[in-house]
N, C-alpha and C positions, 0 to 999 in steps of 0.2 A: 369555128366558135363551139361546137357542141364537141369536137376533139378535145380542145382546152379544157372545157369544163369538166369533161372525162377525167383527163390527165391530172389536173388540180384537186379533184376529189380523192383519186386514187393517191395522191401524194400526201394529202391531209391525211387520209386514213392511217398510211403506212407509219407517217410521221407520229401520229398519236398512239399507233401499237407500239411503235418502239421505244417512246417516251414512257410507256406504261411498265415496261421491263423492270424487275427489281435491281438493285444496286449490286446485289450479289452475283446476278446473271451477268451484267457487265462485266464485273470484274474478271468473273470465270472465264468469258469469252476475251478479254485481255491477258490472261495467263496462257489459255491454250493458243492464242497466237503466236508469244513468244516461245511455246514449246514447239509448234510448227515451223517456226524460223530458225531454230538450233536444233533441230532434230538430228542433224548429222552430229553434232558435238555429244548429245545425249547418248545416242547410239554407240559412238567410240569408246566414251567413257565406260558406257556398261559392258559393251564387249571386250575392254582392258580389263576391268574387275572380275569378270566371269572368267576370263582366262588366268587371270594370277589365283583365282580360288581353286580353280582346277589344277593348276601346276601345285599350290599349297598340298591340297588334299593328296596328289599322288605320291609325294615325297614324305607322307607320314607315316611312322613306323607303326605295326599292329598294336592295337589295344584293347584291352579285357575289361568289360562291365559288368561287375556284379551287383544285385540287387537283393534287399530284404525288405520286409513290410511291419511297420507299427501300427497298431489299432490305440485309438483314443478312445477311452471311456468313461464311466463314470462309477465311482468306487461305491457301492451300496453298503458297506459297512456301516456307516453314519446313522443313515435310515434306518437300518434293522435295530439299531439301540436305542432310536426314539429321537436323535436328533435332527435338528431340522437343516441346518447347515453342515454342509461337507467342506472340510479345510484345503482338501485337494482339488476340487471340482474345477473343471474348465469353465469358465463363465468371461464373456466379451463385456469391456468396459463401456463402450458405445454400440450403437446399433449398426456401425460401418463396419467395424473389425471383426475379425473371424478367428477365434480360439484356436483351430485347427491351424491357421496359417501361422499364427503366433508360434504355436509350438515347431512348426516347421524350421523358424528362424532362429529356434532355440538349439534345434539340432545343427544348424549351421553355426553356431557362436563359434567364438573364438575360442573360448575354454575347452569346449569338447575337441576342437582341431588340434590345437597345443598338445593336449593328451593323448591323441592319435600318433600325432607327429613325434613326441617324443617316444611313445609305446613301439612305435616301428622302426624307429629311425630313420623317416622318411627324408631324402635329401633330393637335390638338384642335379642335374648331369654334370655339372662342375663339384660337385661334392659339398656343396655349402647345404646346410639343415633347410627343409623345405618351408617356404612361408607359408603364413597362414591364408593368405588370397591365393598362391598356387592351389592349397591342399582344398579351399573352398571351390576353386574352378573346376576339379576334379570330382568333386562331389555335389550329387544331384539330389535334392529332397523336394518330392513334388506331391499335392494332394490327388487321390485317384478320385475320378469324378463320381458325386453324388454319394461319397464315403466319408467316415472320420479316419480313414487309413492313411498313412504316409509311406510313399515308396521311397526306400533312400537307395541310393546308387552309387558307386565309386569307380574311377576308370581308371587303371593302371597297366604297364606294362607286363606284371605279372599277375595271373589268374587267381592263384592260391592268397597272395597279398591282398588284392582288390576284393575276394570274400571276407577276410579276416578284417580289413578295415570297417567294412560296412557293419559285421557282427559288434566288432568295437565300439563303434560309434553308437548303434544302437542300445549297447549295454551301458555305455558311459550316460546316454541321455536316461534311462531307465533309473540309474543309481543316482542321477542328479535329482531326478523328480520326486525320488522317496525321501532323497535327504532336503529337498527343498520344502517338501509338504510338511517334513517333520520340523524343520527348522522356523517355517512360519507358525507352526502350533506351538513350538517351544517359546518363541518370542510372544505369543499371542498370550500364554497363559503368566509369562512373567510380568508382562503388561498390566494383565488384568490382575494380578494378585498385587501389585504395588495400587492399583485404582479401588482395592475391596475395602481397606480399612477407612480412607476418607468417605466412600460412598455409604459403609455401614455408618459412620458418625453423622454423616448426612441425614440419615434416616432416623437416628436417635433425637438428633437436635430438632427435625421438623415435628415428630412426635411431640418432643417436649414443648414447642412452641403452640402446638395447637391445644396442650393440656391447660398449659397456663392461661392462655386466652378463655379457655371453657370456666377455668374457675375465677378469673379476675371479672368474666362480663355475667357470670351464672348462667351462663348457657349449659343446658345437660343434653336435651334434643333440640336444637333448634327449629326443625322443620314442625316439630308437635307444638313448640311455644307460640311460634308465629300462628297457627291454626287457634289455638287455645286463647292466643291474646284476642285475636280477632273475635271470637266468640265471646269471650268475657265483655269485652267493650260492647257489643250488641246487645245482649243483657243488662250489663249498667244502664245504658242508655233508656232501654224499656223500662226499668225500675224507676229510675229518676223522673221520667214520665208520669208513672202511676203515683210516685209519692208527691210529684209537683201538685197533682189532682187532688189528692188527698189533704194535704195541708191546706189547699185553698179552700176546701169544705171546713175543715177544722177550724180555720182563721174565720171564717164568714159564721160559723155557728158561737163562737166566742166571741165576736163583735156583737151580734144580735141579743145574746144572753145579758152581756155587759150593759147595753143600752136600755135593756127592759128594768135589770136591778140598781142601774146608776152606781153600779160597783166595776172599779177596773178589774180585769181578769188576775192582775197581780195580788189584787186584794182579797178575792175570790179564794184562791191559793192560800191566802194567808189565814183567812177565817177557817178554810178546810182543815188546815194544819191544826188550828187551835181547837177544832171541834173534834178534832182526833186527838189531843194531848190529855191524858188523865190528870194531870196536876191543874191544868187550865179548867176542866170540867169539875173538878172538885171545889177548887175556888171558886166557880162561877155557882155551884150547888150552894156553899154555905153563904155566900154572898145573896143568893136567892132567898134562902130560908130566912136571913137576919130580915131581910127587906119585908119578906112575907108578916113575919110577926111582928115587926114595927108598924105594918099598915094595920094588924089587928088590936096593937094595944093603943094606937091613935084612937081608935073606934071608942075604946074603953077609958082612955086617959086623955087628960088634960095635956098641951104640948110642954108643960112645965114639969110635967109629974117625973119624978125620977125615973122611973121605969123607962118613961119616952127617951129623956136623956142617955141613959145606959144604952137603950136600942138605937139611937143615934151613931153614939161613939161604935157600938160594935159593927154596925151597916159602915161606917166610913173605914173601919179598920179591914173590913172584908173586902169591901171595894179596891182599897189600896192593895190587897193581899191578890186579889184578880187581875188589877193591870199589873202588876209585877209579875204575875205568872205568865201574862201574855208578852210583856216585852222579854222576858226570858225564851218564849217561844219564839217571838217574831225578832229577835235581836236587837231589841231597844226601839224598834218603829212603834208608833203607835196607831190604833185603829178606833174610830169611834165606837161607845159602846152602844150607841143605838143601832149600828151595822150586825152587833155581836148579840142583839137580843131580838133579832127577827123570829117570826114564829116558823111553826114546823115546814109550811109550804116555803117561805123564803129560804129557810136552811137547805130546803131540796134545792131549791134553783140555784143558790150559791154553790152547793156541791156539784151541781150538774154542770156551771160555769168553770168550776177547778178542775172537774174531769175532761173538759173540754179543751182548756188552755193546757193541762198537763200533755194531753193527746197531741195539741198543735205544736208542743214545742218538741215532742218526742220525732214528730215528723219532720221538724225542721232540722234537728240532730241527726235524723237519718238521711235526710237530703243532702245535708254539707258533707256527712260520710260517702256517700254514694258518689258525689262530686269529687271528691278527694281521689276517692278510688279511680275514678273516669280519668283524673287528670294523670293519676299515677300510670295505667296502662296505655293512655294516649302516648304519654313520654315513651314508656317501653316501646311500644309500636314505632314511634320515630327513630328509635336507637336500633331496632332489629335489621333494618335493611343493610345498615354498616356493618353491624355485626355478621350479618348472613354474608355478605362480602368477604369481609376479614377473613371469616371461617372457610369460606370456599376457598379463597387464596391460599390458605394455611392447609387444606386438605389437599389443593393440588401440588402443593409443594411436597407433602408428604407421601401422595402417590407418585409423584414424578421420583422422588428418592426411592422410594421402595421398589418401582420398576426398574430404574437404573440398577439397584441392587440385585434384583431378581436377573435381569439380563446378564449382568457380570458373572454371576453364580452360572447361570448356563453356558455363557461363552467360557468360560473356565473350565467347565466339564466338556465341552466341545473340543478345547484346546488340547485336555489330558485325552482324550480318545485319540484326536488325530496326532497326539506325540507319541502314543502307544503302538500306533499302527505301521505296519511294514509294508503292507498292499500298495501299490503304484495304481496312477487312473491309465497307466500305459501298459500295452502287452504286446511283445514279438508273437506275430502271426506267421511269420515266415524268415526263417534265418537264410543268409545268403551262403549259395554254394558256388566254388568256383566255375566259372564258364568253360564251356569245350572249346569254342570258337571266339576269335576277335571278331571284333564291330569292324564292319565296313568303313573305309575312309567316307562316307558318308557323300558320294560325289555329288549325288543331284541335291542334297541340300547344301551344300558349299557351293555349288553352281548356282542354286537360287540364291543363296546367301550374299553371294559377289554381284550376282545381277542386281539385286534391290540394293545393296551399296552403291554400284555404278550409276544405276538408274537416278538414285536420290543425289549422288555428288553432280551428276549429268545434269540434271534441272537445277540445282543450287548454282552451278558454274554457269549454265545458260542464262538463269535469271541476273547472274551478276556482269555476265558479259552484255546481256541486253540493257542492264541500267547504265553503263559506263560507256555505250555505244552512242556516239554523239550525233548520228546519223537519223533522217528522218525517216521512220519505218514504216508507217502506215499511214493510208488516206486520213484515217481520223487525226493522227499525228500533224500531217502537213494542214488540215484544214484548221485546227484551231491555233497551231502556231503562227500561222499568217494572218488569219482572220478576215481575208477577203472573201467575196461571194465566190462560190464554187459553180463555175460554168460548165465544167465536164470532167468525166471520169473516163480516160482511155485504158482499155484492158490491155495486159500484154499477149502479142500476138506473135507468133512465129511467120513473118511475112515470107513468101516465094521470092524469090530473085528470078526476074526477068531480062533475058540478053538484051532484049533491045531497050530496057530502061536501065538496068542496075539497081533499082530498087522496087520496094513493095508498094502500090497504089490501089486505090480503091477501084478505080475506072475500069480496070480489066476483070472485074469479078462482081456478080450481080449479088451474091450472097456470102459477106464478108463480115465476121463478128465485130471488127472496128468500126464498120460503116455506121451502125447506130448510135455509136458513142459521137463520132464526128458530126452527124445530122443532129445529134443532141445539143453539142456544144454550138452548132450552129443556129440554132433556133434560141437557144439560151442567148446567146449574143444580140439576135434579132431584138427579144423581149427586152432589154437592158433599157433601149431608149426607142420605144414604138413611136413615139412622136417624130423622133428625129434619129433615124438611122444611122448606124455607125458605117463609115466611109473608108475610114482608116484606121489600123492599130499597127502596133509595133508587138512583136512576140518575142519574148525574152525569160531567163530564168536566171536562178539566184548565182547558179554555178555550171560548169561545163558538163558535158555528157548526161543532160536532162531530158534530150530528146525534141527542143525545141523546135529545132530544124525540120523533122520528119513531122512534127504536129504542124507547122505553116504549112508544109507540103500538101497533107492529107487533108487537111481544113479547107486549102484552096479548091481542090479536088470535089468535097462536099458540096460546098458552096457553088461550084459549076453546075453539080446536078439540080440544081433547083434553079437552072437556066440566068444564074447571075453572072455579069463580065467581073473576072478576078486578075487584077495584076500582083503577082508575087515577087518581090524584090529582095535580092538576096544583100542587106545592108552589114553583114558582119565580116569587115575588115580584118579582124582579128584570127577568125577560122572560117572561112566562107565554104559550103558544103551544097548550096542548091545546085549548081552545075554537076554535082556528082549524083546527086538523087535522081535528078532528071536525066541523067548523062548528055549534058548538052556540051557546047564549047563555051569557052571562056575568053574568047579572042578579046570581044568588047561587052562592057557592061557598064554598071553605075558609075563608076570611076571615070569612065571615057566618056558618058554623057554629062556628068559634073564639070569637068576641065572643058567640055565643047570640042571634045576631039571628032566625036560620031554624034549624029542625031539618034534621039530615042528609037525612030522608028527602025535603023538599023543596028540597035542593040538589042533590042527586045525580041525574043523566041516565042513563037506559039507552039502550044503543045496541045490545046483543043481549040475550039471556035470561040470558047468562054473564059479559056485559061492562058496567059500568057506569063512569060518568067524574065524578069531582068537580072540576070547574074551578076556577079561582083566586079567583073572587069578586072585590070591591072590592081595591084596593090600598091598605093600610094605611100610616101615614108611618113606621111603626117595626115591621118585619116580624118582627124578630128575637125581639120581645116575645112576638108570637104562637106563633113556632115553639117557642121555649124556654119551654112552659108546660106544667102539668100536664094542663091541657084538651086539649093536642095528645097526649101521651103516653095519656090515657085514650081518646082517639078511636081511635088506633091500635090498641090493645088490643082496645078493641070490635070495631072491623073485622076483626082476624084471627079473630074469634069466627063472624063472618057469612060472611066470605069465605075460598077456599082461598089467595087470593095479591092483597096490597097492594102495588102499584107506585107510588112517589112519583116524580114528575118535578122536580128539585131543581137550583138554580141550579148555575153552573161553580164548580169549587173557587177559581179566583182571584180575589181581592178580597174574598170573602165567608164565612161562618162559618155560612151557613145549613145545607148539606149536613152538615157535621160535626156540628152539633147534631142534626139529624134522623137521622143514622147510628147515634147513641147509642142511638134508639128503636125501630131496626128489627134484622133478624137480619144486615145487612151491607149492601155499596154495591157497585155493578155501573158501573165505569169504562169510559166510551167513549171510545174513541181515534179520530181521523179523520186518516189520514197527508196530508200537504201542507197540513193546518189548522194542527195543533197544532206548536208550536215548543220546542226542546228547553230552553230556560231554564224555559218555563213548566211543562212537563212535569215537570223535576227539581223545582221548587218545589212543585208538587203531590204530588209522590211524598214530597218531605221533611216538607212539613205531614201528610200521611197518617200516616207514621212516627211522628213526633213525638208527634202528638195519639192514637196507639193506635186508629186507626178500624180497625173489620173490613171488610177488602176482599175481596169475593166474587172478584172476578177482572176481566179485562179484555174487551172486544168491541171489535174492529176494525171500524169503519166505512167505509163509501163504499170499498171495496178493487178496483181496476182489476186483474184476471188478468193482462192482459198485460203489467202493469209490475212484477210480482213475480216475481222470479228462482227462487223454489222451485218454482214450476210453475202452472198453470190448474187450473181447475175448472168445475162446471157443465157436464157434458156436452161438454169440448173434450179434455182429457187425464187428470184424475182426476177422480171425482167431488166434490162439494163434503164430504161426510161424511166421504170416506177423508182427503180433505185435512187437513179439519179434525183428524180425530183423529190423524193424522200429525204436526201441528204440537202437537198437545196431548200 
């Protein structure tokens, strides 16, 4: 029990470890497994390609390589005369582009290549003019590491011509660079000159709009006006407050005096005006004199005296004149004469009332004027933000137009400078000289290139072949294809051949790599039905040559090693092999027992005390009739009464019904799968047949597994021992 617990714990640990591997690592293992399987193909193609490259190199004629150097630089002429931008400066358009690499492509460009071909009349061996593509293959342009220098090389059979071509290409590039810079400057100048009139007109129009706005809105200096308006409004509010206070005081004073004199303020003003009128004062004086004389004469004369009558007429006339003068001054309004005949004190109070009323009216007028001024400035202050916004917009338009015009003028000046420049931003730092020696065939380089090409082609061919290979290639493929429980993994082992048996078996060696695999298979079979042990089973495969008979023989030996009585029956009438494996005679066997020709005891052969083998016997013309018989059922039942386990080596599933018939008589079938032998169609057909016929499948055992070809790992003393490996798979 303790050993089982430890084994389960180890299996769970390894399962968790493998499941935690990233998908990329699993995919890599799959690719590596394919490469290992197809290594011979890959090696062959690599060797073939390398050999072809060597042969090609050895047959090449001598070639000469001449080289020159170009340095890319920044022309400082523009900066010396005060221009910010250089029309010919090398600049990258994006952060990922390299100006030097761009110029290298210009050197390799088609126009320069055509000029060189035409100048030197370069031609193919056939006499046809050299194509641009062929010229480009002979021309090499590379940037020297860490510098702004381009090394230009040309390969040719003539060393002098190779040097001349390099020098011609460099000079052609230099000329093109100068012409390109000047052409760009000329085109820029012409374009700018077409834009200058419109830009100047835009400046004039913007200035005119700004001027018209200031004139129409009465704006001189808007910023100052905003500040002064705010200040004026504050002063007006202060003056209005003070005037309102003074007006209230004057109104109160007028009301008090008016109540004391019982005279309306307007009347007091009128009386004050009358008192100040010369004609009224004279008429009043005349009337007062006549009245005084009348009073004196009445004291002397009787009322009917002619003098009294005369004075009364004079008094009436003087009063009439007085009243008419009053009406002239007051505009026709009448005032009681009693109010005009007040004493000196009354006249003083009337004057004070009149003065107070005048002051009140002046303050009222002043207050009205101040409020009107406040309303005017408030209205102006509300208009100022809109005016200010409009003015700023017009000023921005004017400034933008002026800036554009200024930029155009500057750019035109830069274009004129660039147009008149003859210097280039490229310099030939080393001309090409004719080489003294031809370049070697570069055997090692060609060998490496050929090997690399062959390796790539080999890998591609290997993966293509692997993809089109319909065989089950690995343990993992077999397990995923069938989907049955994996009960055992039998490694590929070179078995020694013993003369006395003619086959390899574990019973003659205490230490044998496959021994643990069969013991593991036996243990897993026991664990399948611990409550009801398996007593009988058929051992089959989906196709031939998968090693089912060897598996049956060695499994029988493994079972006997744990003291179990085992009967191994060869039930493969199509291709019997157990008598060959064990080196036994086949005079009597299963067929003879089934037909009653001999008893079982006469046909069975003992290998060890716990292992008996029943060979096939004579091959009948119709094996199905024998296998699908009541006699066969009875034999199997009787065998299970005598032996602990009965193993039946049956034919492959493809093309026969023998196994399906026998499987109905036993506890189940053990399916043997051999990677590299079984193909996918046969495996699928076998699986469908088993599913449709309702067969009992105990599980699968993978035979002839090469650990080094399996991506999941290795076993048997290398990385993981086989039991742990198998537990992990289970």
